[in-house]
Steps between C-alpha positions, in 0.01 A plus 500: 500500500661829383451812713600852399600716800530880462665689788729804492665410837783247437475374862125435488535351150769256622286391798195435281706318239662272764161419658339412167796294380490311829131428438584352159403791274704631209557875542575778253542860615446860395601827668222733377160510330637509146700185581182333626317566174798397281556172686131419512505487121842348460489235775125424524504448883227309680471760778628856546596643840547877475594778736290816460758774550759452222690730262403577138158333532331410827328170577149643456585611143669173408207303635249710308695458176537125533138447602393712203662270242341165408849344471582565867162568669469143635835513693416531872667798669580540871579858608740556790551837673569687820182704442237410756212739426178333393493725191834349392361150521187613317704660220728197473208262454320738266795502263444126459726349766388164628645528853665760720771449761632765744869515597657381719374143453636156581628300202266219602201739462608591146538130407152434647351780290668360187362151571154657538537673162614173339192319629259784423614530138568130447852589384651152518265367232517815290880495510506163325238601242658833407869410519520419125312816394701764685570813290839674533583852381832656416595837657356710217172314509482546879558877471232516229261300716561727799445809284177353368380432855594852611317647200198290588503612861534863389203453268297345783587797722387733222172309471443526875555874471239516222261303718537757781416777248184318398396453863514878547221537239240329719245779461511477118360152433499513116866608505585210737360254245690661211821515704480127588477413131787737423705331773434157351618637167838584654545126573323326210471613143134450411288613208179517697436473873186518708412532868158366594344630823209269586390695811407820317126487424462239222874491441751745361767430239783738411703417189850620417566468125845542352413441135224558246296181540190383315175501698479121469838461672403731786168315540686166517725642772200630700328164475813326629540720806128465586529123467805496729293669769175308447680165512595563866204710621155412633370832364586515127521826312326584174714648223206700366443682829870549574613860523810524277755778461815493289797720428795488261847456649655642182416809299346457156837596344676213683252232392590311182149429381559200277727326748218374724174539312540182299637290786330305777593465865729204574633546854285548813572529868241553773538543876282626784554754776366363828410671828440228754255260336362769272603539135545873453614488138589278207786626283547352155775563246519403134739531207511403129844346559555135592639445852486876569512466877827328608532345849737770630244773416218305660720454809525879530123527459461252784733718707270800439175312544461541877589870490251562219230306691555707815489827308185403309326372816575824686382705200176303474439529876557876478265521197235293672522718814475817291198361313325402828539861611309624194258206462169475683505182705136407439441583133850489352446844345732795551469678833383859555864598542599344166204667331620841620850428366364371170278806460803729544688294241211513254461876537871553438494268196192672361661843537816385318305360209217755493255214538199420721356228725183419697448426866214267599378466860248232579312382807299185568133592538346427841808309614430578868161331474662192342756485783229538766283232343760235412807588706847630422631168363241513223579868449868418461422236235299760305792747521742236374278405206443863400876556509549198272244633250667841505834341413339292225350813340812719532794546263862444590555877507213567740544528876229330704499568876296465813438854620356392836219281633269418210634782282733442203682714243629447147748719310428464132811622316457686169124470526266787420137548609358273232745220574444537875124464455547179301739352756287600800178368345663167411613461860162604641315253278744217579444539873124540461484172304735309731332235716650563845443180700748500788278282722288332233257794502482727196571856609413793275807725493536824305742790494486874448780677314624859480747620234722809465731578207856643516572771395154574354336534843806615696880479506504464882542152650291581810223658292501206258430256787238737653321528162490123447371456853232764446393328177480169684263635763288658230467152343380368836258789544352436156407140577830308520633241252602766249795702368519877547760755386602804696285803439526854640 
């Protein structure tokens, strides 16, 4: 059994060498971290015993380099040091060391640790199997290998730095998603990549496209990533209802149109980002090249996987918390606070574009009587169903909110008086025709609606709300279940 011992103290090195020779081990030595790496390649030892504090390259660095290369990663490493702080032990083991021994120690203790490593890693059997296949490098190859490992570690450090930059963008969720795909692109050269977020409504898919691909190719890619998720999920997603966004990695000038349009995708790689037992995202990569994703690139992706999962989980938790703050807990509509913010935004947008919009306020007719007769649980079910109908009859650009109690509001962007009347009447008729049966009893439910127009009626936010409210109460005064516009 061949053991490589690295120690910059000649006295300690001699003691260790004598103890191991006496125990029947063959010993080779090194005086610093560079020597450890060189002899690990050249001599292919069964076990490495390394001091931490050494010149040129310390034991931590040597351990990290050797554990980062598939040729040497399986060699067990025991770190020895005079450092006694718990953080030193933690750091030693985190660099990949398999055991940690504090000086001073008895030679017998070191031999006992080595015997434990031999048993744990089954080294006696492996030694016989691998003896014939040992790879040896000359000095130039060793230097090249060390340089490659150093470059790889520098690249990993750079990636970790990029990860920390992404984490700082937690309040900008769309940018987090884009940055994750950009980070993956630093590691793997893909033609198209996608990140599927199953927890967002009916699913959200963001695509990063590096070439000019045919629609059929993009559709094939989308179907693959959906299938990857549905194969492992109890709650499958539907491609037709999936919200999809895409962006080009390259400018139009950089894209060679004919290069990709006539070619199909040949290489795929898919992996998930997990938070506990929850799949937060599925990331899929594709290329028109055969074998486009080599093992060393996928190893780096694996290295980044946990960091990306943590960042995405934190960003989603932040997004979910922010949405709860602006989402009514009962109906799922926007809150009064969010309505006020959205109204400010709509007024500013309308001013910039010299446009217009309508504000609709509505109230459930005789809702207090319904609550008194059937109880608040029934009343809540009616509120929930009305909110659902309002969402069904609204556009993506509209803001639908619960104003308070049984009162609701809708901001109809770029909608004039005629359009507002059509939208309000459709909603009124839908609720009038709806069979509300929360307890098996058909309840007649109607609504009254008041409408004001910006800037036709006023360019003041407060006045706009007051006018819609006044129109609403006129609708109630005139018999309920009707739409009224503001009048002087």
